[in-house]
C-alpha positions in Angstrom: 7.9 3.1 8.0 8.7 1.2 11.1 5.0 0.5 11.6 4.8 -1.1 8.2 7.8 -3.3 8.9 6.2 -4.5 12.1 3.0 -5.3 10.2 5.1 -7.2 7.7 6.6 -9.2 10.5 3.2 -10.0 12.0 1.7 -10.9 8.6 4.6 -13.2 7.8 4.2 -15.0 11.1 0.5 -15.3 10.7 0.7 -16.6 7.1 4.1 -18.2 6.8 3.1 -20.1 3.6 2.1 -16.9 1.8 5.5 -15.1 1.5 6.5 -16.2 -2.0 7.0 -13.3 -4.5 4.2 -14.3 -6.9 1.8 -14.6 -3.9 2.7 -11.1 -2.7 2.4 -9.7 -6.2 -1.0 -11.3 -6.6 -2.2 -9.9 -3.3 -0.8 -6.5 -4.2 -2.8 -6.5 -7.5 -5.9 -7.7 -5.7 -5.5 -4.9 -3.1 -5.0 -2.3 -5.8 -8.3 -3.4 -7.3 -10.0 -2.8 -4.0 -8.4 0.6 -3.8 -9.8 1.3 -7.3 -13.2 0.1 -6.2 -13.0 2.6 -3.3 -12.0 5.4 -5.6 -15.0 4.5 -7.8 -17.2 4.8 -4.8 -15.7 8.2 -3.8 -16.1 9.5 -7.4 -19.7 8.3 -7.6 -18.9 6.2 -10.6 -21.8 4.2 -12.0 -24.1 2.7 -9.4 -21.5 2.1 -6.7 -23.1 4.3 -4.1 -26.5 2.8 -4.7 -25.1 -0.7 -4.1 -22.6 0.1 -1.3 -23.7 3.4 0.3 -21.6 6.5 1.0 -17.8 6.3 0.9 -15.9 5.9 4.1 -12.5 7.3 4.9 -11.9 4.3 7.1 -12.6 1.9 4.2 -10.3 3.8 1.8 -7.5 4.0 4.4 -7.8 0.3 5.1 -7.5 -0.6 1.5 -4.6 1.7 1.0 -2.9 0.2 4.1 -3.4 -3.3 2.7 -1.9 -2.4 -0.6 1.1 -0.6 1.0 1.6 -3.6 3.3 2.1 -5.9 0.3 4.7 -3.4 -1.2 6.6 -3.4 2.1 6.4 -7.2 2.2 8.1 -7.3 -1.2 10.8 -4.9 0.0 11.5 -7.1 3.0 11.5 -10.3 0.9 14.2 -8.9 -1.3 16.0 -7.1 1.6 15.9 -3.7 0.0 14.7 -1.8 3.1 17.8 0.5 3.2 17.6 1.1 -0.5 13.9 2.0 -0.2 14.7 4.5 2.6 17.5 5.9 0.5 15.3 6.2 -2.5 12.7 8.1 -0.5 15.3 10.4 1.1 16.7 11.1 -2.4 13.3 11.9 -3.8 12.5 14.2 -0.9 15.9 16.0 -1.2 15.2 16.5 -4.9 11.8 18.0 -4.2 13.4 20.3 -1.6 16.1 21.4 -4.0 13.4 22.2 -6.6 11.5 24.3 -4.1 8.5 22.0 -4.2 8.6 21.3 -0.4 10.3 22.7 2.6 
């Protein structure tokens, strides 16, 4: 998660005027749309492959990273980094207790 927080820092420095909540939410939705487009490509939905070619792991990973970055930017904006970490830890602990993971 530290890598994402570093990316947030860099992005906020590069685009200091783009750190308002509605801007981050709009970018998140836009990036989620691009993730959906990649999924359509991977699932060979419609004519996507004819138009764009074969799916690329790098392209899908890039779109996922961009969407995740916007989520982390929102966490930083509202200063909920610790709570996010705690929520993740709690979820993992629940999964361990249920025997779903080691």
